[in-house]
C-alpha positions in Angstrom: 0.0 0.0 0.0 1.4 3.5 -1.2 1.3 6.1 1.7 2.7 9.6 1.0 4.2 11.7 3.6 3.4 15.3 4.3 5.1 16.5 7.2 4.1 19.5 9.4 7.1 20.8 11.6 6.0 21.5 15.1 7.9 23.7 17.7 9.5 21.8 20.8 6.7 20.7 22.3 -3.3 11.6 36.5 -3.8 10.5 39.1 -5.2 6.9 39.3 -8.5 6.0 40.7 -8.3 3.9 43.5 -10.4 0.4 43.4 -12.3 -0.7 40.3 -15.4 -2.2 41.9 -18.9 -0.6 41.7 -19.0 1.0 45.0 -15.5 2.9 44.7 -17.0 4.7 41.5 -20.2 5.6 43.2 -17.9 7.5 45.7 -16.6 9.5 42.9 -20.1 10.5 41.5 -21.4 13.4 43.3 -24.3 15.5 42.7 -25.2 19.2 43.9 -27.5 19.0 46.9 -28.8 22.3 46.1 -30.2 20.6 42.9 -31.4 17.2 44.3 -32.9 15.9 47.3 -31.2 13.4 49.3 -33.5 10.5 48.3 -32.8 11.3 44.5 -29.3 11.6 44.8 -29.1 8.0 46.7 -31.3 6.3 44.0 -29.3 7.9 41.2 -26.1 7.3 42.8 -27.1 3.5 43.3 -28.2 3.0 39.7 -26.0 5.7 37.4 -23.8 2.7 36.0 -26.5 0.5 34.9 -27.5 1.9 31.3 -30.9 0.5 30.9 -32.2 2.3 33.8 -31.3 5.9 32.2 -34.1 6.0 29.9 -36.3 6.4 33.4 -34.7 8.6 35.7 -33.1 11.2 33.5 -36.8 11.9 32.3 -37.5 13.2 35.7 -34.5 15.8 35.6 -34.7 19.3 34.5 -32.2 21.1 32.7 -29.9 22.5 35.6 -30.3 18.9 37.2 -29.0 17.5 33.8 -26.2 19.6 33.3 -25.0 18.5 37.0 -25.7 14.9 36.4 -23.6 15.1 33.2 -20.8 16.9 35.0 -20.7 14.3 37.8 -21.1 11.4 35.2 -17.9 12.8 33.2 -15.7 13.0 36.3 -16.6 9.5 37.1 -15.8 8.1 33.5 -12.3 9.9 33.6 -11.8 7.7 36.8 -13.1 4.8 35.3 -11.1 4.8 32.2 -8.0 5.2 34.3 -8.7 2.2 36.7 -11.1 -0.2 35.1 -9.8 0.1 31.4 -6.3 1.2 32.1 -6.7 4.1 29.4 -5.4 7.7 30.4 -8.4 10.4 29.7 -9.0 13.7 31.1 -12.9 15.5 30.8 -12.0 17.0 27.4 -11.3 13.5 26.3 -14.7 12.4 27.4 -16.6 15.4 26.0 -14.9 14.5 22.6 -17.0 11.5 22.4 -20.3 13.6 22.0 -21.7 14.2 18.7 -20.1 17.5 17.1 -22.8 20.3 17.3 -22.8 20.9 13.7 -23.8 17.2 13.0 -26.6 17.4 15.7 -27.8 20.6 14.2 -28.1 19.1 10.6 -29.7 15.7 11.9 -32.2 17.5 14.0 -33.2 20.1 11.4 -32.1 22.9 13.8 -32.0 26.3 12.0 -30.4 28.5 14.6 -26.9 29.7 14.2 -24.2 27.6 15.7 -23.3 30.6 17.8 -26.6 30.0 19.5 -25.4 26.6 20.8 -22.7 28.0 22.8 -22.7 29.4 26.1 -26.3 27.7 26.9 -27.8 30.2 24.3 -29.7 27.4 22.7 -31.4 26.9 26.0 -33.0 30.3 26.0 -34.0 29.9 22.3 -35.3 26.4 22.4 -35.2 24.7 25.8 -36.1 21.4 24.3 -33.5 21.3 21.8 -30.9 21.6 24.6 -32.6 19.3 26.8 -32.4 16.7 23.9 -28.6 17.4 23.3 -27.6 16.9 26.9 -29.7 13.9 27.4 -27.9 12.3 24.4 -24.5 13.5 25.8 -25.4 11.6 29.2 -26.4 8.5 27.3 -23.0 8.7 25.4 -21.0 8.7 28.8 -23.3 6.1 30.3 -21.9 3.5 27.6 -18.7 3.6 29.2 -20.1 2.0 32.2 -22.1 -0.6 30.3 -19.1 -1.6 28.6 -18.0 -3.2 31.6 -20.4 -5.9 31.1 -20.7 -6.0 27.5 -17.5 -4.6 25.8 -17.6 -6.5 22.9 -20.8 -5.0 22.0 -20.0 -1.3 22.6 -18.4 0.2 19.4 -15.8 2.6 21.0 -14.7 0.2 23.8 -14.5 -2.7 21.1 -12.0 -0.1 19.2 -10.0 0.7 22.1 -9.4 -2.8 22.9 -8.5 -3.5 19.3 -6.0 -0.4 19.4 -4.5 -2.0 22.7 -3.7 -5.2 20.7 -2.2 -3.0 17.8 0.0 -1.3 20.3 1.3 -4.2 21.9 2.2 -6.0 18.8 3.8 -3.1 16.9 5.3 -0.9 19.7 3.2 2.0 18.9 3.0 4.5 22.0 -0.9 5.5 20.8 -3.7 5.3 18.6 -6.6 7.9 17.9 -9.6 7.8 15.9 -11.1 11.0 15.1 -14.2 12.2 13.2 -13.7 14.3 9.8 -13.0 17.5 11.7 -10.2 16.0 13.8 -12.2 15.6 17.0 -11.2 12.3 18.7 -13.7 9.8 19.5 -11.4 6.7 20.5 -7.8 6.7 21.7 -5.5 4.0 23.5 -2.0 4.5 24.7 0.7 2.2 26.1 0.5 4.0 29.3 2.8 6.9 28.6 2.0 10.1 29.9 1.7 11.8 26.3 -1.3 14.2 27.1 0.7 17.3 25.8 1.6 15.5 22.6 -2.1 14.3 22.0 -3.4 17.7 22.8 -0.8 19.7 20.5 -1.4 17.0 17.6 -5.0 17.3 17.7 -4.9 20.8 17.8 -2.4 21.2 14.8 -4.4 18.5 12.9 -7.8 20.6 13.1 -5.9 23.6 11.9 -4.5 21.7 9.1 -8.0 20.3 8.3 -9.4 23.8 8.3 -6.5 25.3 6.1 -6.8 22.2 3.6 -3.4 21.2 4.7 -4.6 17.8 5.5 -6.3 15.9 2.7 -8.7 12.8 2.8 -7.7 10.0 0.4 -9.8 9.8 -2.7 -11.4 6.5 -3.5 -8.5 4.4 -5.3 -5.9 7.1 -4.2 -3.1 6.2 -2.0 -3.4 7.4 1.8 -1.7 10.6 2.5 0.0 10.6 5.8 0.0 14.2 7.6 3.1 13.7 9.9 3.9 16.1 13.0 7.2 15.8 14.6 7.9 16.3 18.5 11.6 16.2 19.6 12.3 13.9 21.9 13.8 15.8 24.7 14.7 14.6 28.4 11.5 15.9 29.7 9.4 13.8 27.1 11.7 10.7 27.2 10.9 10.5 31.5 7.1 10.1 30.2 7.6 7.2 27.8 7.0 3.6 28.7 9.2 2.6 25.8 12.3 4.7 27.4 11.6 3.6 30.6 12.0 0.2 29.4 14.8 0.8 27.3 16.8 4.0 28.2 19.2 3.5 25.5 16.5 4.3 22.9 17.4 8.1 23.3 20.8 7.5 21.8 19.2 6.5 18.5 15.8 8.0 18.3 15.3 12.0 18.4 11.9 12.4 17.8 8.2 11.3 18.3 5.9 11.2 15.1 2.2 11.9 15.0 0.8 10.4 11.8 -2.6 11.2 10.7 -4.4 9.3 7.8 -7.9 10.3 6.4 -10.3 7.6 5.2 -13.8 6.4 4.8 -16.0 3.7 6.5 -19.5 3.0 5.6 -19.9 6.6 3.9 -18.1 8.2 7.3 -15.1 10.0 7.1 -12.7 9.4 9.7 -9.1 10.3 10.9 -6.6 7.7 12.3 -3.5 8.9 14.3 -0.7 6.6 15.0 1.9 7.9 17.6 5.1 6.3 17.4 9.0 6.5 18.3 11.3 6.5 15.3 10.7 4.7 12.1 7.9 2.5 13.2 6.9 1.2 9.6 3.2 1.7 9.9 2.8 1.0 6.2 2.9 -3.0 7.4 0.0 -2.7 9.4 -1.8 0.2 8.6 -4.3 -1.6 6.2 -4.9 -4.3 8.9 -5.9 -1.2 11.4 -8.4 0.2 9.0 -9.8 -3.2 8.2 -10.4 -3.8 11.8 -11.9 -0.4 12.7 -14.4 -1.2 9.7 -15.0 -4.7 10.8 -15.7 -3.4 14.4 -17.9 -0.6 13.4 -20.1 -2.9 11.2 -20.4 -5.5 13.6 -21.2 -3.5 16.7 -22.9 0.1 15.3 -26.4 -0.7 13.6 -26.2 2.9 12.2 -22.8 2.1 10.3 -24.0 -1.2 9.4 -27.1 0.2 7.7 -24.7 3.0 5.9 -22.4 0.6 4.7 -25.3 -0.7 2.5 -26.0 2.5 1.1 -25.3 2.5 -2.9 -25.2 -1.4 -3.2 -27.7 -3.4 -5.1 -30.3 -5.4 -3.8 -29.9 -9.1 -4.4 
């Protein structure tokens, strides 16, 4: 498979949750007592990790309660990712799983300007629309906890576990699956503390998409790899699992590469970013990774399965 390289030259560029049982996660789930009665807090706190219960109890909440509920859920999800799934995450990473506002507006037929959706402006214009969006965001986070019992049937968790296997097999630092705007939806690392690289890499990728510096491959064309280079200095080296296991690496390797490729699965554009040290020959396994993502999406995501049939002749 041919891969063309486009380099973006960059300037030099958590605390673990204790305990993996449900009870420990309940301790990190705190609602504002000024918004909720004690009996409701206790009832929600005992059931928040059970996905099938959500349709019933979030219907009882008003907008301010839903906002507080979502904030508590996000904080708990960060802890759950770290301890139960062994995946480094922060609150921004969880929010990046939400449906993009532009896509939500298009799907729901909202005619208001995008500016109206920011800073709670939407709630003042169309309260029901704002409530619908926040409920959908809550259900998105809730799937993280459902995945504990049903991992293989939850698309993003199945992809995370697949990424973990790829990382172990090919000595990559991390893999990120983003939407067409560069917003990360699924990510997995080898345990290295590379949040600054991820943040800067995603920011630079988003700028490159906006400025048309990054391009998606057209059908039949080779993939175009958009490479960002981060100098491997002493501070960064101290955060990498690979260097911790083999300190001699820094004598031979002087950079970390954040390589992004755009592709399409089931009529949906996606971006795969692979973070690696030195000359990790990703062309040898890139197709397998993309094929794996496609298989998982179609097997676990009903919408992707439906979209994959668009344009095909009925037999």
